[in-house]
All heavy atoms as TSV, in Angstrom:
chain	resi	resn	atom	element	x	y	z
A	1	MET	N	N	108.734	106.800	106.644
A	1	MET	CA	C	109.692	106.364	107.641
A	1	MET	C	C	109.169	106.706	109.026
A	1	MET	O	O	108.561	107.750	109.228
A	1	MET	CB	C	111.028	107.073	107.448
A	1	MET	CG	C	111.787	106.681	106.230
A	1	MET	SD	S	113.386	107.491	106.150
A	1	MET	CE	C	114.314	106.440	107.232
A	2	LYS	N	N	109.473	105.839	109.945
A	2	LYS	CA	C	109.068	106.084	111.315
A	2	LYS	C	C	110.141	106.892	112.026
A	2	LYS	O	O	111.302	106.924	111.613
A	2	LYS	CB	C	108.848	104.763	112.036
A	2	LYS	CG	C	107.685	103.986	111.496
A	2	LYS	CD	C	107.429	102.759	112.317
A	2	LYS	CE	C	106.217	102.035	111.766
A	2	LYS	NZ	N	105.869	100.878	112.573
A	3	GLN	N	N	109.742	107.547	113.109
A	3	GLN	CA	C	110.663	108.379	113.865
A	3	GLN	C	C	111.836	107.559	114.401
A	3	GLN	O	O	112.970	108.030	114.417
A	3	GLN	CB	C	109.917	109.072	115.013
A	3	GLN	CG	C	110.724	110.117	115.724
A	3	GLN	CD	C	111.056	111.305	114.841
A	3	GLN	OE1	O	110.328	111.614	113.917
A	3	GLN	NE2	N	112.162	111.952	115.134
A	4	SER	N	N	111.586	106.324	114.807
A	4	SER	CA	C	112.660	105.486	115.338
A	4	SER	C	C	113.698	105.177	114.259
A	4	SER	O	O	114.899	105.111	114.536
A	4	SER	CB	C	112.087	104.187	115.909
A	4	SER	OG	O	111.376	103.487	114.911
A	5	GLU	N	N	113.253	105.003	113.022
A	5	GLU	CA	C	114.183	104.758	111.915
A	5	GLU	C	C	115.006	106.013	111.625
A	5	GLU	O	O	116.197	105.930	111.311
A	5	GLU	CB	C	113.415	104.363	110.654
A	5	GLU	CG	C	112.662	103.061	110.762
A	5	GLU	CD	C	111.749	102.809	109.575
A	5	GLU	OE1	O	111.548	103.733	108.757
A	5	GLU	OE2	O	111.233	101.693	109.474
A	6	ILE	N	N	114.377	107.169	111.721
A	6	ILE	CA	C	115.053	108.428	111.426
A	6	ILE	C	C	116.141	108.711	112.451
A	6	ILE	O	O	117.230	109.162	112.107
A	6	ILE	CB	C	114.023	109.575	111.365
A	6	ILE	CG1	C	113.117	109.384	110.148
A	6	ILE	CG2	C	114.698	110.933	111.323
A	6	ILE	CD1	C	111.954	110.333	110.062
A	7	LYS	N	N	115.878	108.423	113.717
A	7	LYS	CA	C	116.857	108.690	114.770
A	7	LYS	C	C	118.123	107.854	114.631
A	7	LYS	O	O	119.183	108.250	115.100
A	7	LYS	CB	C	116.233	108.457	116.146
A	7	LYS	CG	C	115.249	109.532	116.530
A	7	LYS	CD	C	114.755	109.321	117.943
A	7	LYS	CE	C	113.753	110.377	118.313
A	7	LYS	NZ	N	114.337	111.482	119.030
A	8	GLU	N	N	118.025	106.714	113.961
A	8	GLU	CA	C	119.184	105.828	113.804
A	8	GLU	C	C	120.134	106.281	112.704
A	8	GLU	O	O	121.279	105.849	112.660
A	8	GLU	CB	C	118.703	104.411	113.511
A	8	GLU	CG	C	117.947	103.779	114.658
A	8	GLU	CD	C	117.343	102.438	114.298
A	8	GLU	OE1	O	117.523	101.985	113.144
A	8	GLU	OE2	O	116.688	101.846	115.170
A	9	LEU	N	N	119.677	107.151	111.803
A	9	LEU	CA	C	120.490	107.562	110.664
A	9	LEU	C	C	121.481	108.655	111.050
A	9	LEU	O	O	121.250	109.431	111.975
A	9	LEU	CB	C	119.576	108.077	109.540
A	9	LEU	CG	C	118.587	107.072	108.957
A	9	LEU	CD1	C	117.669	107.767	107.971
A	9	LEU	CD2	C	119.295	105.925	108.287
A	10	SER	N	N	122.573	108.731	110.293
A	10	SER	CA	C	123.550	109.792	110.516
A	10	SER	C	C	123.070	111.073	109.834
A	10	SER	O	O	122.110	111.063	109.061
A	10	SER	CB	C	124.906	109.380	109.947
A	10	SER	OG	O	124.844	109.353	108.536
A	11	VAL	N	N	123.753	112.175	110.092
A	11	VAL	CA	C	123.366	113.465	109.525
A	11	VAL	C	C	123.457	113.432	107.994
A	11	VAL	O	O	122.563	113.930	107.297
A	11	VAL	CB	C	124.249	114.598	110.102
A	11	VAL	CG1	C	123.953	115.921	109.424
A	11	VAL	CG2	C	124.044	114.715	111.602
A	12	GLU	N	N	124.509	112.820	107.466
A	12	GLU	CA	C	124.673	112.750	106.019
A	12	GLU	C	C	123.549	111.945	105.378
A	12	GLU	O	O	123.009	112.324	104.347
A	12	GLU	CB	C	126.031	112.127	105.647
A	12	GLU	CG	C	127.230	112.968	106.032
A	12	GLU	CD	C	127.628	112.785	107.498
A	12	GLU	OE1	O	127.240	111.778	108.119
A	12	GLU	OE2	O	128.295	113.692	108.030
A	13	GLU	N	N	123.214	110.822	106.018
A	13	GLU	CA	C	122.127	109.987	105.500
A	13	GLU	C	C	120.792	110.733	105.557
A	13	GLU	O	O	119.979	110.641	104.636
A	13	GLU	CB	C	122.015	108.687	106.305
A	13	GLU	CG	C	123.167	107.739	106.080
A	13	GLU	CD	C	123.142	106.553	107.022
A	13	GLU	OE1	O	122.697	106.690	108.177
A	13	GLU	OE2	O	123.585	105.473	106.579
A	14	LEU	N	N	120.590	111.496	106.626
A	14	LEU	CA	C	119.358	112.273	106.747
A	14	LEU	C	C	119.260	113.321	105.642
A	14	LEU	O	O	118.189	113.525	105.059
A	14	LEU	CB	C	119.276	112.956	108.118
A	14	LEU	CG	C	118.925	112.068	109.295
A	14	LEU	CD1	C	119.030	112.843	110.595
A	14	LEU	CD2	C	117.542	111.484	109.150
A	15	GLN	N	N	120.368	113.969	105.344
A	15	GLN	CA	C	120.359	114.987	104.292
A	15	GLN	C	C	120.070	114.363	102.929
A	15	GLN	O	O	119.328	114.925	102.123
A	15	GLN	CB	C	121.680	115.745	104.268
A	15	GLN	CG	C	121.853	116.651	105.475
A	15	GLN	CD	C	123.250	117.224	105.600
A	15	GLN	OE1	O	124.194	116.711	105.007
A	15	GLN	NE2	N	123.372	118.276	106.388
A	16	GLU	N	N	120.633	113.182	102.680
A	16	GLU	CA	C	120.366	112.481	101.423
A	16	GLU	C	C	118.899	112.075	101.334
A	16	GLU	O	O	118.252	112.288	100.309
A	16	GLU	CB	C	121.239	111.231	101.319
A	16	GLU	CG	C	122.702	111.509	101.104
A	16	GLU	CD	C	123.554	110.247	101.170
A	16	GLU	OE1	O	122.975	109.133	101.123
A	16	GLU	OE2	O	124.778	110.375	101.280
A	17	LYS	N	N	118.378	111.502	102.421
A	17	LYS	CA	C	116.971	111.077	102.444
A	17	LYS	C	C	116.041	112.276	102.266
A	17	LYS	O	O	115.038	112.188	101.566
A	17	LYS	CB	C	116.631	110.375	103.769
A	17	LYS	CG	C	117.330	109.073	103.975
A	17	LYS	CD	C	116.564	107.950	103.365
A	17	LYS	CE	C	117.212	106.625	103.744
A	17	LYS	NZ	N	116.659	105.520	103.013
A	18	LEU	N	N	116.385	113.406	102.886
A	18	LEU	CA	C	115.563	114.600	102.784
A	18	LEU	C	C	115.477	115.061	101.331
A	18	LEU	O	O	114.390	115.369	100.833
A	18	LEU	CB	C	116.122	115.714	103.672
A	18	LEU	CG	C	115.321	117.003	103.714
A	18	LEU	CD1	C	113.933	116.755	104.269
A	18	LEU	CD2	C	116.043	118.048	104.542
A	19	ALA	N	N	116.604	115.079	100.648
A	19	ALA	CA	C	116.610	115.483	99.240
A	19	ALA	C	C	115.778	114.531	98.386
A	19	ALA	O	O	114.993	114.961	97.529
A	19	ALA	CB	C	118.043	115.550	98.720
A	20	ILE	N	N	115.906	113.243	98.648
A	20	ILE	CA	C	115.154	112.238	97.876
A	20	ILE	C	C	113.658	112.384	98.119
A	20	ILE	O	O	112.867	112.412	97.169
A	20	ILE	CB	C	115.632	110.815	98.248
A	20	ILE	CG1	C	117.054	110.586	97.736
A	20	ILE	CG2	C	114.684	109.768	97.693
A	20	ILE	CD1	C	117.713	109.337	98.282
A	21	PHE	N	N	113.260	112.500	99.392
A	21	PHE	CA	C	111.844	112.592	99.713
A	21	PHE	C	C	111.236	113.901	99.206
A	21	PHE	O	O	110.081	113.927	98.780
A	21	PHE	CB	C	111.601	112.430	101.216
A	21	PHE	CG	C	111.643	111.004	101.679
A	21	PHE	CD1	C	112.548	110.590	102.634
A	21	PHE	CD2	C	110.771	110.061	101.171
A	21	PHE	CE1	C	112.591	109.276	103.069
A	21	PHE	CE2	C	110.793	108.740	101.590
A	21	PHE	CZ	C	111.709	108.351	102.549
A	22	LYS	N	N	112.002	114.992	99.251
A	22	LYS	CA	C	111.492	116.263	98.719
A	22	LYS	C	C	111.246	116.154	97.220
A	22	LYS	O	O	110.238	116.647	96.710
A	22	LYS	CB	C	112.480	117.398	98.997
A	22	LYS	CG	C	112.339	117.995	100.359
A	22	LYS	CD	C	113.235	119.212	100.495
A	22	LYS	CE	C	113.046	119.894	101.827
A	22	LYS	NZ	N	113.898	121.085	101.971
A	23	LYS	N	N	112.173	115.507	96.506
A	23	LYS	CA	C	112.002	115.338	95.064
A	23	LYS	C	C	110.793	114.458	94.769
A	23	LYS	O	O	109.985	114.769	93.896
A	23	LYS	CB	C	113.252	114.747	94.436
A	23	LYS	CG	C	113.150	114.609	92.925
A	23	LYS	CD	C	114.400	114.043	92.320
A	23	LYS	CE	C	114.361	113.894	90.833
A	23	LYS	NZ	N	113.076	113.786	90.192
A	24	ASN	N	N	110.653	113.359	95.516
A	24	ASN	CA	C	109.500	112.477	95.338
A	24	ASN	C	C	108.196	113.213	95.597
A	24	ASN	O	O	107.216	113.036	94.868
A	24	ASN	CB	C	109.586	111.260	96.265
A	24	ASN	CG	C	110.657	110.291	95.840
A	24	ASN	OD1	O	111.176	110.364	94.737
A	24	ASN	ND2	N	111.005	109.385	96.731
A	25	TYR	N	N	108.180	114.051	96.632
A	25	TYR	CA	C	106.971	114.805	96.970
A	25	TYR	C	C	106.613	115.772	95.849
A	25	TYR	O	O	105.450	115.854	95.438
A	25	TYR	CB	C	107.159	115.545	98.290
A	25	TYR	CG	C	105.966	116.403	98.655
A	25	TYR	CD1	C	104.761	115.819	99.012
A	25	TYR	CD2	C	106.041	117.787	98.628
A	25	TYR	CE1	C	103.661	116.589	99.339
A	25	TYR	CE2	C	104.951	118.567	98.950
A	25	TYR	CZ	C	103.766	117.963	99.299
A	25	TYR	OH	O	102.664	118.729	99.613
A	26	THR	N	N	107.603	116.479	95.335
A	26	THR	CA	C	107.355	117.421	94.247
A	26	THR	C	C	106.840	116.706	93.010
A	26	THR	O	O	105.874	117.152	92.383
A	26	THR	CB	C	108.651	118.190	93.913
A	26	THR	OG1	O	109.135	118.813	95.097
A	26	THR	CG2	C	108.400	119.247	92.853
A	27	ASP	N	N	107.466	115.590	92.660
A	27	ASP	CA	C	107.027	114.819	91.493
A	27	ASP	C	C	105.597	114.319	91.666
A	27	ASP	O	O	104.784	114.393	90.739
A	27	ASP	CB	C	107.959	113.634	91.246
A	27	ASP	CG	C	109.353	114.059	90.824
A	27	ASP	OD1	O	109.522	115.237	90.415
A	27	ASP	OD2	O	110.271	113.226	90.903
A	28	LEU	N	N	105.293	113.819	92.846
A	28	LEU	CA	C	103.957	113.291	93.106
A	28	LEU	C	C	102.913	114.407	93.085
A	28	LEU	O	O	101.804	114.223	92.578
A	28	LEU	CB	C	103.949	112.579	94.457
A	28	LEU	CG	C	102.923	111.486	94.667
A	28	LEU	CD1	C	103.074	110.398	93.607
A	28	LEU	CD2	C	103.080	110.874	96.041
A	29	LYS	N	N	103.280	115.564	93.607
A	29	LYS	CA	C	102.361	116.702	93.627
A	29	LYS	C	C	102.040	117.160	92.205
A	29	LYS	O	O	100.881	117.455	91.884
A	29	LYS	CB	C	102.979	117.836	94.440
A	29	LYS	CG	C	101.986	118.845	94.950
A	29	LYS	CD	C	102.565	119.666	96.077
A	29	LYS	CE	C	103.273	120.862	95.525
A	29	LYS	NZ	N	103.650	121.848	96.551
A	30	LEU	N	N	103.067	117.202	91.356
A	30	LEU	CA	C	102.848	117.582	89.962
A	30	LEU	C	C	102.003	116.541	89.239
A	30	LEU	O	O	101.108	116.889	88.453
A	30	LEU	CB	C	104.184	117.766	89.245
A	30	LEU	CG	C	104.991	118.989	89.660
A	30	LEU	CD1	C	106.354	118.975	88.989
A	30	LEU	CD2	C	104.253	120.267	89.342
A	31	ALA	N	N	102.254	115.279	89.501
A	31	ALA	CA	C	101.462	114.221	88.876
A	31	ALA	C	C	100.009	114.292	89.329
A	31	ALA	O	O	99.093	114.066	88.529
A	31	ALA	CB	C	102.049	112.852	89.219
A	32	HIS	N	N	99.795	114.649	90.576
A	32	HIS	CA	C	98.443	114.756	91.105
A	32	HIS	C	C	97.705	115.948	90.483
A	32	HIS	O	O	96.487	115.895	90.298
A	32	HIS	CB	C	98.480	114.892	92.621
A	32	HIS	CG	C	97.140	114.930	93.269
A	32	HIS	ND1	N	96.258	113.886	93.192
A	32	HIS	CD2	C	96.527	115.886	94.006
A	32	HIS	CE1	C	95.155	114.193	93.856
A	32	HIS	NE2	N	95.299	115.405	94.356
A	33	ALA	N	N	98.430	117.001	90.144
A	33	ALA	CA	C	97.810	118.172	89.516
A	33	ALA	C	C	97.344	117.838	88.106
A	33	ALA	O	O	96.328	118.368	87.634
A	33	ALA	CB	C	98.787	119.337	89.500
A	34	ILE	N	N	98.073	116.968	87.434
A	34	ILE	CA	C	97.726	116.604	86.057
A	34	ILE	C	C	96.568	115.611	86.048
A	34	ILE	O	O	95.570	115.806	85.352
A	34	ILE	CB	C	98.946	116.026	85.329
A	34	ILE	CG1	C	100.012	117.117	85.186
A	34	ILE	CG2	C	98.559	115.472	83.977
A	34	ILE	CD1	C	101.347	116.625	84.707
A	35	SER	N	N	96.711	114.535	86.777
A	35	SER	CA	C	95.631	113.551	86.883
A	35	SER	C	C	95.614	113.035	88.319
A	35	SER	O	O	96.674	112.764	88.885
A	35	SER	CB	C	95.845	112.403	85.907
A	35	SER	OG	O	96.995	111.668	86.242
A	36	PRO	N	N	94.447	112.903	88.906
A	36	PRO	CA	C	94.361	112.512	90.323
A	36	PRO	C	C	95.040	111.172	90.615
A	36	PRO	O	O	94.993	110.250	89.812
A	36	PRO	CB	C	92.859	112.395	90.569
A	36	PRO	CG	C	92.222	113.187	89.487
A	36	PRO	CD	C	93.158	113.127	88.310
A	37	LEU	N	N	95.668	111.123	91.765
A	37	LEU	CA	C	96.312	109.891	92.210
A	37	LEU	C	C	95.264	108.909	92.722
A	37	LEU	O	O	94.172	109.317	93.126
A	37	LEU	CB	C	97.291	110.192	93.345
A	37	LEU	CG	C	98.481	111.088	93.034
A	37	LEU	CD1	C	99.225	111.402	94.315
A	37	LEU	CD2	C	99.400	110.425	92.041
A	38	GLU	N	N	95.614	107.638	92.701
A	38	GLU	CA	C	94.715	106.636	93.272
A	38	GLU	C	C	94.554	106.861	94.769
A	38	GLU	O	O	93.466	106.745	95.303
A	38	GLU	CB	C	95.268	105.225	93.038
A	38	GLU	CG	C	94.977	104.672	91.686
A	38	GLU	CD	C	95.424	103.220	91.579
A	38	GLU	OE1	O	95.310	102.477	92.572
A	38	GLU	OE2	O	95.886	102.860	90.491
A	39	SER	N	N	95.662	107.179	95.417
A	39	SER	CA	C	95.633	107.395	96.863
A	39	SER	C	C	96.298	108.738	97.200
A	39	SER	O	O	97.519	108.820	97.294
A	39	SER	CB	C	96.366	106.263	97.565
A	39	SER	OG	O	96.425	106.513	98.932
A	40	PRO	N	N	95.496	109.784	97.381
A	40	PRO	CA	C	96.071	111.083	97.737
A	40	PRO	C	C	96.753	111.082	99.107
A	40	PRO	O	O	97.475	112.005	99.440
A	40	PRO	CB	C	94.873	112.026	97.749
A	40	PRO	CG	C	93.740	111.294	97.165
A	40	PRO	CD	C	94.071	109.843	97.163
A	41	LEU	N	N	96.544	110.021	99.880
A	41	LEU	CA	C	97.208	109.933	101.182
A	41	LEU	C	C	98.722	109.822	101.033
A	41	LEU	O	O	99.460	110.109	101.971
A	41	LEU	CB	C	96.674	108.743	101.973
A	41	LEU	CG	C	95.229	108.855	102.445
A	41	LEU	CD1	C	94.808	107.585	103.157
A	41	LEU	CD2	C	95.057	110.043	103.348
A	42	GLN	N	N	99.177	109.413	99.852
A	42	GLN	CA	C	100.620	109.343	99.594
A	42	GLN	C	C	101.242	110.721	99.765
A	42	GLN	O	O	102.355	110.842	100.292
A	42	GLN	CB	C	100.890	108.853	98.181
A	42	GLN	CG	C	100.491	107.426	97.923
A	42	GLN	CD	C	100.609	107.068	96.452
A	42	GLN	OE1	O	100.471	107.931	95.579
A	42	GLN	NE2	N	100.855	105.805	96.175
A	43	LEU	N	N	100.542	111.765	99.318
A	43	LEU	CA	C	101.053	113.124	99.462
A	43	LEU	C	C	101.228	113.488	100.927
A	43	LEU	O	O	102.252	114.041	101.321
A	43	LEU	CB	C	100.105	114.126	98.788
A	43	LEU	CG	C	100.105	114.134	97.273
A	43	LEU	CD1	C	98.978	115.007	96.748
A	43	LEU	CD2	C	101.427	114.621	96.750
A	44	ARG	N	N	100.219	113.175	101.723
A	44	ARG	CA	C	100.292	113.498	103.146
A	44	ARG	C	C	101.428	112.761	103.818
A	44	ARG	O	O	102.187	113.338	104.603
A	44	ARG	CB	C	98.978	113.143	103.835
A	44	ARG	CG	C	98.988	113.543	105.303
A	44	ARG	CD	C	97.898	112.939	106.131
A	44	ARG	NE	N	96.583	113.010	105.545
A	44	ARG	CZ	C	95.551	112.339	106.014
A	44	ARG	NH1	N	95.677	111.542	107.058
A	44	ARG	NH2	N	94.365	112.438	105.453
A	45	ASN	N	N	101.574	111.478	103.504
A	45	ASN	CA	C	102.632	110.679	104.125
A	45	ASN	C	C	104.015	111.194	103.751
A	45	ASN	O	O	104.909	111.276	104.611
A	45	ASN	CB	C	102.486	109.213	103.737
A	45	ASN	CG	C	101.259	108.580	104.357
A	45	ASN	OD1	O	100.753	109.048	105.373
A	45	ASN	ND2	N	100.756	107.530	103.738
A	46	LEU	N	N	104.209	111.547	102.492
A	46	LEU	CA	C	105.513	112.074	102.072
A	46	LEU	C	C	105.791	113.420	102.728
A	46	LEU	O	O	106.906	113.679	103.174
A	46	LEU	CB	C	105.562	112.227	100.550
A	46	LEU	CG	C	106.069	111.028	99.777
A	46	LEU	CD1	C	105.979	111.278	98.276
A	46	LEU	CD2	C	107.484	110.678	100.146
A	47	ARG	N	N	104.790	114.279	102.781
A	47	ARG	CA	C	104.966	115.599	103.392
A	47	ARG	C	C	105.350	115.456	104.864
A	47	ARG	O	O	106.246	116.157	105.351
A	47	ARG	CB	C	103.683	116.412	103.234
A	47	ARG	CG	C	103.805	117.839	103.692
A	47	ARG	CD	C	102.559	118.652	103.405
A	47	ARG	NE	N	101.413	118.132	104.131
A	47	ARG	CZ	C	100.305	117.655	103.567
A	47	ARG	NH1	N	100.190	117.624	102.258
A	47	ARG	NH2	N	99.308	117.214	104.298
A	48	ARG	N	N	104.704	114.532	105.546
A	48	ARG	CA	C	105.005	114.332	106.966
A	48	ARG	C	C	106.384	113.709	107.175
A	48	ARG	O	O	107.076	114.036	108.137
A	48	ARG	CB	C	103.923	113.470	107.610
A	48	ARG	CG	C	102.631	114.244	107.755
A	48	ARG	CD	C	101.558	113.446	108.400
A	48	ARG	NE	N	100.359	114.259	108.558
A	48	ARG	CZ	C	99.247	113.840	109.108
A	48	ARG	NH1	N	99.153	112.597	109.551
A	48	ARG	NH2	N	98.211	114.640	109.206
A	49	THR	N	N	106.785	112.829	106.266
A	49	THR	CA	C	108.123	112.239	106.358
A	49	THR	C	C	109.189	113.311	106.163
A	49	THR	O	O	110.193	113.350	106.885
A	49	THR	CB	C	108.287	111.119	105.320
A	49	THR	OG1	O	107.306	110.108	105.566
A	49	THR	CG2	C	109.669	110.507	105.388
A	50	VAL	N	N	108.972	114.196	105.191
A	50	VAL	CA	C	109.906	115.305	104.968
A	50	VAL	C	C	110.001	116.155	106.230
A	50	VAL	O	O	111.097	116.539	106.659
A	50	VAL	CB	C	109.473	116.157	103.746
A	50	VAL	CG1	C	110.227	117.471	103.693
A	50	VAL	CG2	C	109.661	115.375	102.464
A	51	ALA	N	N	108.873	116.439	106.847
A	51	ALA	CA	C	108.870	117.255	108.063
A	51	ALA	C	C	109.593	116.556	109.212
A	51	ALA	O	O	110.334	117.198	109.957
A	51	ALA	CB	C	107.434	117.579	108.459
A	52	ARG	N	N	109.395	115.248	109.341
A	52	ARG	CA	C	110.080	114.495	110.409
A	52	ARG	C	C	111.592	114.556	110.246
A	52	ARG	O	O	112.336	114.760	111.205
A	52	ARG	CB	C	109.635	113.040	110.405
A	52	ARG	CG	C	108.308	112.786	111.015
A	52	ARG	CD	C	108.037	111.287	111.125
A	52	ARG	NE	N	106.641	111.077	111.434
A	52	ARG	CZ	C	105.731	110.636	110.554
A	52	ARG	NH1	N	106.078	110.322	109.331
A	52	ARG	NH2	N	104.474	110.491	110.913
A	53	ILE	N	N	112.049	114.360	109.007
A	53	ILE	CA	C	113.493	114.367	108.746
A	53	ILE	C	C	114.057	115.764	108.976
A	53	ILE	O	O	115.119	115.926	109.593
A	53	ILE	CB	C	113.784	113.867	107.319
A	53	ILE	CG1	C	113.405	112.386	107.202
A	53	ILE	CG2	C	115.259	114.063	106.965
A	53	ILE	CD1	C	113.478	111.825	105.798
A	54	ALA	N	N	113.361	116.780	108.489
A	54	ALA	CA	C	113.833	118.157	108.670
A	54	ALA	C	C	113.881	118.520	110.153
A	54	ALA	O	O	114.831	119.190	110.610
A	54	ALA	CB	C	112.927	119.122	107.917
A	55	THR	N	N	112.912	118.077	110.910
A	55	THR	CA	C	112.886	118.350	112.349
A	55	THR	C	C	114.058	117.676	113.046
A	55	THR	O	O	114.712	118.277	113.903
A	55	THR	CB	C	111.559	117.866	112.961
A	55	THR	OG1	O	110.488	118.539	112.308
A	55	THR	CG2	C	111.512	118.127	114.454
A	56	GLU	N	N	114.333	116.437	112.687
A	56	GLU	CA	C	115.459	115.723	113.296
A	56	GLU	C	C	116.787	116.414	112.963
A	56	GLU	O	O	117.652	116.545	113.826
A	56	GLU	CB	C	115.467	114.269	112.824
A	56	GLU	CG	C	116.565	113.439	113.446
A	56	GLU	CD	C	116.436	113.268	114.953
A	56	GLU	OE1	O	115.307	113.344	115.500
A	56	GLU	OE2	O	117.487	113.075	115.595
A	57	LEU	N	N	116.937	116.870	111.729
A	57	LEU	CA	C	118.166	117.597	111.354
A	57	LEU	C	C	118.310	118.874	112.160
A	57	LEU	O	O	119.398	119.201	112.638
A	57	LEU	CB	C	118.150	117.920	109.860
A	57	LEU	CG	C	118.574	116.788	108.920
A	57	LEU	CD1	C	118.308	117.169	107.474
A	57	LEU	CD2	C	120.030	116.458	109.117
A	58	THR	N	N	117.222	119.608	112.337
A	58	THR	CA	C	117.252	120.840	113.111
A	58	THR	C	C	117.622	120.559	114.556
A	58	THR	O	O	118.429	121.277	115.162
A	58	THR	CB	C	115.894	121.562	113.045
A	58	THR	OG1	O	115.570	121.803	111.676
A	58	THR	CG2	C	115.911	122.868	113.801
A	59	ASN	N	N	117.034	119.511	115.120
A	59	ASN	CA	C	117.338	119.160	116.510
A	59	ASN	C	C	118.816	118.805	116.685
A	59	ASN	O	O	119.424	119.160	117.684
A	59	ASN	CB	C	116.465	117.986	116.977
A	59	ASN	CG	C	115.039	118.396	117.202
A	59	ASN	OD1	O	114.740	119.566	117.376
A	59	ASN	ND2	N	114.144	117.424	117.173
A	60	ARG	N	N	119.362	118.113	115.720
A	60	ARG	CA	C	120.785	117.737	115.821
A	60	ARG	C	C	121.689	118.936	115.655
A	60	ARG	O	O	122.755	118.999	116.276
A	60	ARG	CB	C	121.127	116.681	114.770
A	60	ARG	CG	C	120.491	115.345	115.095
A	60	ARG	CD	C	120.937	114.278	114.164
A	60	ARG	NE	N	120.196	113.028	114.407
A	60	ARG	CZ	C	120.488	111.903	113.838
A	60	ARG	NH1	N	121.466	111.816	112.965
A	60	ARG	NH2	N	119.770	110.830	114.115
A	61	GLU	N	N	121.297	119.917	114.853
A	61	GLU	CA	C	122.097	121.123	114.692
A	61	GLU	C	C	122.109	121.942	115.985
A	61	GLU	O	O	123.108	122.566	116.327
A	61	GLU	CB	C	121.560	121.982	113.549
A	61	GLU	CG	C	121.845	121.414	112.183
A	61	GLU	CD	C	121.194	122.224	111.074
A	61	GLU	OE1	O	120.606	123.284	111.357
A	61	GLU	OE2	O	121.281	121.780	109.921
A	62	LEU	N	N	120.995	121.940	116.693
A	62	LEU	CA	C	120.895	122.733	117.930
A	62	LEU	C	C	121.646	122.102	119.085
A	62	LEU	O	O	121.988	122.795	120.033
A	62	LEU	CB	C	119.416	122.915	118.303
A	62	LEU	CG	C	118.595	123.755	117.325
A	62	LEU	CD1	C	117.135	123.774	117.764
A	62	LEU	CD2	C	119.145	125.164	117.236
A	63	GLN	N	N	121.914	120.824	119.007
A	63	GLN	CA	C	122.625	120.155	120.115
A	63	GLN	C	C	124.115	120.270	119.970
A	63	GLN	O	O	124.700	120.486	119.010
A	63	GLN	CB	C	122.241	118.680	120.167
A	63	GLN	CG	C	120.829	118.499	120.641
A	63	GLN	CD	C	120.449	117.025	120.713
A	63	GLN	OE1	O	121.200	116.167	120.280
A	63	GLN	NE2	N	119.292	116.753	121.248
């Protein structure tokens, strides 16, 4: 997800997306440990998306 898409979501939607992306990241990481993924860049992209969403949630809590 892009930052512009993340800013448009509500707090509840962000929390739901964060849970989904964290689960996807964990599943993908475990799958990669068992047998290598075709594109390990998927891990990086998911990790960065999780960080973007978590950062946006933190920023909204501080405001």
